[in-house]
N, C-alpha and C positions, 0 to 999 in steps of 0.2 A: 505681327506675327499671331494672323486669325484661327490659325489650326494648332494652337498652344496645347500641351498635353498639358493634360490636369491629373494631378495623381487623387482622385477622390477618397480613394480608401485612407491615406494618411489625412487629408480635411474631414473625414466623417467624425462622428461619434463613438466608431465601432472601439469595443474593447474586449480586447483578446486575454486570455487566462491559457496559460502553459500549464499544467501541472506537473510537467518536468522541473520546473520551477520550484515547487515544494517537495523533489523528492530529495529527502534526510540522507545525509552522511552518515556511515557506519557501514559496516563487514555485513552481509547477508550468510546465515549459516543454518545448512540442515542438518541438524543432530541425529543418526539414526541411532536407536538404541536396541538394533539388531544384531549386534556385536556382544553387548552385553548380556545376552541371553544364552541358557544352556542349549547349546545345539543350533542356534539361533529361532529357537520356538519357545523354551519355557522360560518361565521369570521365575528365577529361585529367591525370593525377598532376602534372604543372608546374603548372598553372593553379591545382588544386587545394590543392596544396601552399601555395602562394602565397597562394590565400586565406584558408587557414589562420592562418598567419602574421600577417597585416596586420588580421587582424579582432580586434577589443576583446572577449575572453573575460570580463573583471572584468565585465561587465552582468550576468552568472551569478553572482556572490558569493552565495553562502549559498542556490541555486537547487535543486532537481529537475529533471534534464534528460533526457527520451528523445529519443533520435537516431533521425531516421526518412528516408525517402525516399518520397516521394509517387508517384513517379511510376514507371513499368513497368521502370526503370532494374536493369541489375545492377549491386550495390556491390561490391566487395573487401573485404573483413573487414579488410585493414590500415587502409582509409579510416576505418571507424569506430572503431579503436583510436587512430588518431593525431587524433580529433577529442577523445577521450574522454583521452588523455593531456595536451591544452591542458585540461580543464576539472577532471580532478582534485585539483587542489589549491584549487580556486574554488567548483567545487559540492559540494552535500552529498552525490549521488549520482547517476551518469550510465548508465542501461540503455539498449539498442538495442531501441525498439518503441513503443508508443504511450503515451497518458497511462493509461490501465487499467493496462497492465504496467507501468509505472512505479510505481504505488499498489501493485500487489502485492508487487512486488518492496520497496516501503519498509517493508509491511506484517510482509512476512517476515521481514525484518532485526529488528522489534518483537518480533514473535510469539517469535521463538529465542530472544530475548534475556527474554523476561518471565517473572518468576520466579511461578510458579503455584502453588509449595508452601501459601500462606496457603489457597487453595481447597480442600484436601483434605480428603475423606468431606462435602464441602456440596451442598448442591445450590443448583444454578448456573442463573441466567438468561444467555443471551446477547442485550445488546438488540439488537431488529433494524431498528428506524426512524435512521436517519442524515439529518442535513444536509449534511454534508461525504461525499467521495466514498470510501466506503470501500468496496473491491473485494469482492464475492463470496468471493473465492479465503482472504481472511482471517479470515470465518465459520468456513471451513472448516479453515483452519490451527487457528485456536483450540481449535476443539471435539476436534481432534483431538488436541490438547497436554494439555486438561483430560479428557479421556475415562480416564485412567490413574489419575487421581484423584480426581474429585466423585463422588460419592453418585449425583445426577441431573443431565442435562445439558437446558434448556428454550431455546426460543427466543421472542422477544417480548416481552412486558410481563408483570408479574406478574397483573394481571388478565384476562390471555389470551395466557398462552405454550404452546407446542408443547412437549409431550415429545419428546426425540429420542433421549435416554438414561439409563436406571437401573440403577446397580450391582447385581446379583444377590446 
């Protein structure tokens, strides 16, 4: 058969990295302290401390927690610190912000600790479609980490990738 179909992608040295593969298990929780404020706007230290000490923090065991306040209240830094101290030994990670900032922080840790030495001088495709909430910042962090090592970096799928970088 002279017109045999050859899968050039399968035979190539392309390496695909899917950030979804690194998505850690654990519930993501947005903890809004608005309901712990007097009329949703005023933090009364004595009342706030009482709620913190009476609250069952164990329900966040193994979770990732984003601390936020959805009202326009001005929250002193110590309030978030007090909450994070309660969660430190229970939750996997605690940040101030929304769930996008939480995911970015999680991926920042993952990418910082990722051993990329195996990708030296290889053409790399960073897979773009994800079913899990991989933050856009994770793609930037990964591409910046790979750039000094990779022969080339592309984004997407092998059949329709977008070239981003090629070593000269």
